[in-house]
C-alpha positions in Angstrom: -0.2 35.5 -13.4 -0.9 37.1 -16.8 -2.7 40.4 -17.6 -5.4 38.3 -19.5 -6.4 36.3 -16.4 -6.5 39.5 -14.3 -8.8 41.0 -16.8 -11.1 38.0 -16.9 -11.5 37.9 -13.2 -12.2 41.6 -13.0 -14.9 41.2 -15.7 -16.3 38.1 -13.9 -16.5 40.1 -10.5 -18.3 43.1 -12.3 -20.7 40.7 -13.9 -21.4 39.2 -10.6 -21.8 42.7 -8.7 -24.3 43.7 -11.5 -26.2 40.5 -11.2 -26.4 41.1 -7.3 -27.6 44.6 -7.9 -30.2 43.6 -10.4 -31.6 40.8 -7.9 -31.9 43.4 -5.3 -33.8 45.8 -7.6 -36.0 42.8 -8.8 -36.7 42.2 -5.2 -37.7 45.7 -4.3 -40.0 45.7 -7.4 -41.8 42.8 -6.2 -42.1 44.1 -2.7 -43.7 47.3 -4.3 -46.1 44.9 -6.0 -47.3 43.4 -2.7 -45.2 40.2 -2.9 -43.1 39.0 0.2 -39.6 37.9 -0.4 -39.2 34.2 1.2 -35.8 33.2 -0.3 -32.9 35.0 -2.1 -30.4 33.1 -4.1 -31.9 29.8 -3.2 -29.1 27.2 -4.0 -29.5 23.4 -4.4 -27.3 20.8 -5.7 -29.6 20.7 -8.8 -30.0 24.5 -9.4 -30.5 28.1 -8.3 -33.5 30.3 -7.9 -32.7 34.0 -7.9 -35.9 35.0 -5.9 -38.7 33.1 -4.2 -41.7 35.4 -3.5 -45.1 34.9 -2.2 -48.5 36.8 -2.4 -51.3 34.8 -0.7 -51.1 31.3 -1.9 -49.2 32.2 -5.1 -45.5 31.3 -5.1 -43.1 33.0 -7.7 -39.9 31.4 -8.6 -38.2 34.2 -10.4 -35.1 34.3 -12.6 -33.6 37.9 -12.8 -31.6 38.9 -16.0 -29.9 42.2 -16.5 -29.7 42.8 -20.2 -29.9 45.9 -22.5 -32.9 44.6 -24.2 -36.0 42.7 -22.9 -35.8 40.3 -25.6 -32.4 39.4 -24.5 -33.3 38.9 -21.0 -36.0 36.5 -22.0 -33.8 34.5 -24.4 -31.0 34.3 -21.7 -33.4 31.7 -19.8 -33.0 28.8 -22.0 -34.3 25.3 -21.7 -31.4 24.1 -19.5 -31.9 27.0 -17.0 -35.5 26.4 -16.7 -35.1 22.8 -15.9 -32.7 23.7 -13.1 -34.9 26.3 -11.8 -37.8 23.8 -11.8 -35.6 21.1 -10.1 -34.7 23.6 -7.4 -38.2 24.7 -7.0 -39.3 21.0 -6.6 -36.8 20.7 -3.6 -38.0 24.1 -2.2 -41.6 22.8 -2.3 -40.8 19.4 -0.9 -39.5 21.2 2.2 -42.9 23.0 2.9 -45.7 21.5 4.7 -48.2 23.7 3.0 -46.9 23.0 -0.5 -50.3 21.2 -1.4 -52.1 24.7 -0.8 -49.8 26.7 -2.9 -49.8 27.6 -6.6 -46.7 28.2 -8.4 -45.5 30.4 -11.3 -42.1 30.8 -13.1 -41.5 34.4 -13.8 -38.6 36.4 -15.5 -37.8 39.9 -14.4 -35.7 41.9 -16.8 -33.5 44.6 -15.3 -32.7 47.2 -18.1 -30.5 50.1 -17.9 -32.2 53.2 -16.8 -35.7 51.7 -16.5 -38.0 50.1 -14.1 -37.5 46.4 -14.1 -39.9 44.5 -16.4 -41.9 41.5 -15.2 -42.8 38.7 -17.4 -45.3 36.6 -15.4 -45.6 32.8 -16.2 -42.7 33.1 -18.5 -42.1 29.3 -18.5 
């Protein structure tokens, strides 16, 4: 195995670790705001949702992005990612008996270096 492949794997592992830490920080932030975390890294064959949270009858489907700037985090959630998140949320909702009583929202939480996470409600 060449040095280049090793470097790529190392960078990939670091990025995954940073992403997981960012998701935990975002979840803590939501807990402090009064939300209850229902699912963490909810995966389906159609897509993945980083965090599913609830406050009363409001369900949040949250995409977490760790970036240096807020704008970069928002821009990183393109149309394809939005489509996959919505598809995964449809599957999550279809498995809930109380889905007809719930309101849904799609949010982005930007995790920025040395700052509190920034929450963008109803981002898409």
